[in-house]
C-alpha positions in Angstrom: 60.0 102.9 64.3 59.8 106.2 66.0 62.9 106.9 68.2 62.6 109.5 71.0 65.2 109.8 73.4 66.4 112.6 75.6 70.0 112.1 75.2 72.6 110.4 73.7 74.0 108.6 76.5 71.5 105.8 76.5 71.5 104.9 72.9 75.8 105.0 73.2 75.3 102.4 76.3 73.0 100.5 74.3 75.2 100.2 71.5 78.4 99.2 73.2 76.4 96.5 75.4 75.0 95.3 72.4 78.3 95.0 70.5 79.9 93.7 73.4 76.8 91.4 74.6 77.9 92.4 77.8 76.6 94.8 80.5 79.8 94.7 82.3 82.2 95.2 79.4 80.1 97.9 78.8 80.3 99.5 82.5 84.0 99.3 82.2 84.5 101.0 79.1 81.9 104.0 79.7 83.3 104.1 83.3 79.9 103.4 85.0 78.5 101.1 87.7 76.9 97.9 86.3 73.8 99.1 88.0 74.3 102.3 85.8 74.2 100.7 82.4 71.3 98.2 83.6 69.1 101.4 84.3 70.1 103.2 81.1 68.9 100.3 79.1 65.6 99.7 81.3 65.1 103.5 80.7 65.7 103.1 76.9 63.8 100.0 76.7 60.6 101.9 78.4 60.5 104.8 76.0 60.8 102.4 72.7 58.3 100.0 74.3 60.1 96.8 73.3 62.8 94.4 74.7 66.2 94.7 73.4 67.9 92.3 75.3 67.2 88.3 76.7 68.6 88.2 79.8 69.8 84.8 81.1 71.9 85.2 84.3 75.0 87.2 83.5 74.5 86.4 79.7 72.6 88.4 77.6 71.6 88.2 73.5 69.8 90.7 71.4 66.2 90.5 70.8 65.1 91.2 67.1 64.1 94.7 68.1 67.8 94.6 69.8 69.3 93.9 66.3 67.2 96.5 64.1 68.0 99.6 66.4 71.8 98.5 66.5 71.7 97.8 62.6 69.9 101.7 62.2 71.5 103.6 65.1 75.3 102.0 64.6 77.0 104.1 61.7 74.8 107.6 62.8 75.6 107.5 66.1 79.2 107.2 65.4 78.9 109.9 63.3 77.1 112.2 65.4 79.9 111.6 68.5 82.5 112.3 66.3 81.2 115.5 65.2 80.6 116.2 69.4 84.5 115.2 69.8 85.3 117.5 67.0 83.5 120.4 68.5 84.6 119.7 71.8 88.6 119.9 70.4 88.0 123.0 68.4 86.5 124.9 71.8 89.8 123.8 73.9 92.0 124.8 71.0 90.0 128.3 71.0 90.5 128.5 74.5 94.3 127.5 74.1 94.7 130.4 71.8 93.5 133.1 74.5 95.5 133.9 77.8 95.2 136.9 79.4 97.9 137.8 81.4 98.3 140.9 84.1 101.9 141.9 85.2 103.0 144.9 87.3 104.8 147.9 85.3 107.9 147.2 87.6 108.2 143.5 86.2 107.0 144.1 82.5 109.1 146.9 81.5 112.5 145.6 83.1 112.2 141.8 82.4 108.9 140.8 80.7 108.9 142.8 77.7 112.1 141.9 76.3 111.8 138.3 76.2 108.4 137.6 75.7 108.6 137.6 71.8 110.4 134.0 72.9 107.3 132.8 74.3 105.5 133.7 71.4 107.8 132.0 68.6 107.8 128.9 70.8 103.9 129.0 71.4 102.3 130.6 68.2 99.2 128.9 69.0 98.8 130.6 71.7 97.3 134.3 71.7 98.4 136.5 74.6 97.1 139.6 75.9 99.4 141.0 78.5 98.3 144.4 80.5 100.7 146.5 82.4 99.2 148.1 85.6 100.3 150.4 87.8 97.5 149.9 90.3 95.7 146.2 90.7 92.6 145.8 93.1 92.0 141.9 94.2 88.5 142.2 92.9 90.0 142.3 89.7 92.3 139.4 89.9 89.7 137.3 88.5 89.5 138.4 85.1 92.9 137.2 84.4 94.2 133.7 83.9 97.2 134.8 85.7 99.4 137.8 87.4 102.7 138.6 88.2 103.3 141.3 90.6 105.7 142.7 92.9 105.5 143.6 96.5 104.6 147.1 96.4 100.9 145.8 95.7 99.3 144.7 98.7 97.6 141.6 97.0 99.4 138.7 98.7 97.2 136.8 101.6 94.5 135.3 98.8 94.4 131.8 98.6 95.6 131.4 95.1 98.6 134.0 95.2 101.7 132.8 96.1 105.6 133.7 96.6 107.2 133.1 93.3 110.6 134.1 94.0 112.6 136.6 95.9 115.2 138.9 94.5 118.2 140.9 95.7 118.7 144.0 94.9 121.9 145.7 94.3 123.5 148.9 92.8 124.3 148.8 89.0 126.1 151.1 86.8 128.3 151.3 83.7 132.1 150.3 83.6 133.0 153.8 83.3 131.1 154.7 86.5 132.6 151.6 88.1 136.0 153.0 87.8 135.1 156.2 89.3 133.4 154.6 92.3 137.0 152.4 93.0 138.7 155.8 93.2 136.9 157.7 96.0 134.0 155.0 97.3 131.4 157.3 97.9 128.0 157.3 96.3 127.5 161.0 96.4 130.0 162.1 94.2 128.3 159.7 91.5 124.8 160.7 89.8 121.8 158.6 90.6 119.1 157.4 88.7 115.5 156.2 89.7 113.1 153.7 88.6 109.6 154.7 89.4 110.4 156.6 93.0 113.3 157.5 95.0 111.9 155.7 97.8 113.2 152.5 96.5 116.7 153.5 96.8 116.5 155.2 100.6 114.8 152.0 101.4 118.2 149.6 100.0 120.3 152.4 101.6 118.6 152.1 105.1 120.3 148.5 105.4 123.5 149.8 104.0 126.4 151.7 105.5 125.8 154.1 103.1 123.3 156.2 105.2 125.4 159.4 104.4 124.1 159.4 100.7 121.7 162.0 99.7 119.2 159.4 97.8 116.9 162.4 97.0 119.2 163.9 94.0 118.7 162.6 90.5 116.2 162.1 88.2 113.2 159.4 88.1 112.2 157.7 85.0 109.2 155.4 84.5 110.5 154.0 81.2 113.0 151.2 82.1 114.1 151.2 78.3 115.4 154.7 78.9 116.7 154.3 82.1 119.1 151.1 81.2 120.3 153.2 78.3 121.1 156.2 80.6 123.0 153.7 82.5 124.8 152.3 79.9 125.9 155.7 78.9 127.4 156.5 82.1 124.5 159.0 83.3 124.1 157.3 86.7 124.0 154.3 89.3 120.5 152.9 89.8 119.1 149.9 91.9 118.8 146.7 89.9 118.3 142.7 90.5 119.2 139.5 88.9 115.8 139.6 86.3 116.4 143.5 85.4 119.9 143.5 84.9 121.6 140.1 84.7 121.7 140.0 81.0 123.3 143.5 81.0 125.9 142.5 83.5 126.7 139.5 81.6 126.9 141.6 78.2 129.3 143.9 80.2 127.2 146.6 79.8 126.0 146.7 83.5 128.0 146.4 87.0 127.2 145.6 90.3 129.0 148.1 92.7 130.4 146.2 95.6 127.9 147.4 98.0 125.7 145.3 100.6 122.5 145.7 101.9 120.4 144.1 104.7 117.3 145.1 103.4 114.9 142.0 103.1 114.7 141.1 99.3 112.2 142.2 97.0 109.0 139.7 96.5 107.3 138.9 93.2 104.1 137.1 93.7 102.3 134.6 91.2 98.5 134.3 90.9 96.7 131.4 88.7 92.9 132.0 88.3 91.5 128.3 89.4 88.2 129.1 87.6 90.2 129.9 84.1 89.2 127.9 81.2 92.6 127.7 79.9 94.5 125.7 82.4 97.0 124.1 79.7 97.4 127.7 77.8 98.7 128.8 81.9 100.7 125.7 82.4 102.5 126.4 78.9 103.1 129.8 80.4 104.6 129.1 83.7 106.9 126.4 82.5 108.4 129.0 80.3 108.0 131.9 82.9 110.6 129.1 85.2 112.9 128.0 82.5 113.8 131.8 81.6 113.7 133.0 85.3 116.1 130.5 86.3 118.4 131.6 83.1 118.6 135.0 84.2 119.0 134.3 87.9 122.0 131.7 86.9 123.6 135.0 85.2 124.4 136.5 88.8 124.7 133.7 91.1 128.7 135.1 91.2 128.2 138.8 91.4 130.3 140.1 94.6 128.2 142.4 96.3 
């Protein structure tokens, strides 16, 4: 018998119908309508030029041609379907191993970089590529599976961008500098350090009672690892937040100065690509991210500023 069909679907419908001797049961298993199953069977019969089933009301039975076809295709069909399933699973696993993440430098260096090894250890099957950026255009967001960025980037307003969290900022320093501050309560007598730009401290001071402070003095550093070491060593006061400084405050390497600012909290935005073929990898990363952020925010809940 020469068999030529356009796809495996009609053969699969036939095989399940033949084994169950019920079109309705086959429809339930294949998530098709009864009419859809009947249409597939009739199409197959027309292509083969033989009747495969005898119909008597709702009851069906195989014809001799139907029995022969089932015997010929049963095992080969199962083998083909198993192979297709293996290929599909392998492709899904391959997609799972690739995750492209874009993170603004003010998040990646102070916080994510030092914690990312934890994600890699917990999800060794996911291959992650992280790109840290100083400038990102909306048109490029689609190149990534997900992105994290702060409010210095005017990317919010898109449908798939949401506010992830809000961070209250405060001034931090070493225990030695902290004691000096308690003696005179004057920031002008303390060295200042800046991460990325002096305008961040200027903005924070505008919402405090420290408008007399000369915010223009001090070093500007673009490497957070150097900045934190200078703070540890008592080289100056800098602006910090719960994510970037929470662990160091817990360890006693940094102390938050008892000063407040009315400036609105800094926002962190989260973007998830709806067209990514790696939604499972995104889900794993988001779950890990939520856990680590909650842990670090908890470290500074009791800071008295």
